[in-house]
C-alpha positions, 0 to 999 in steps of 0.5 A, a space after each residue: 225898535 232899538 228901545 224894544 230890543 234893549 228893554 228885552 235884553 235887560 229883562 232877559 239879563 235879569 232872568 238869567 241873574 235870578 235863575 243863577 241865584 236860585 240855583 246857587 242857593 238850591 245847590 248849597 246844603 242847609 244843615 238839618 236842625 239836629 246838625 246846628 249848634 245851639 246858641 245860648 240865649 242871654 236872660 234878661 238882666 244879665 250883664 252884657 246884654 243888648 241895650 244895657 250898655 252904660 248902666 
C-alpha cells in the first residue's frame, strides 16, 4: 500500500513540474518575426565557415 502512495506522489510531482514549465514558457513573450534581427548566413567557401578549419 505504501508503494502505491509513493508512486502516486511521484506522478503528481511530475505533473506539477510539467505544468509549471508549460506555464512559464507560455508567460515568456516570443518576438514577432518582424521584430527579430536578421542574421547573415555565410556563403559556401567563405573564410571562417564551419568545417573549413585548417585548410
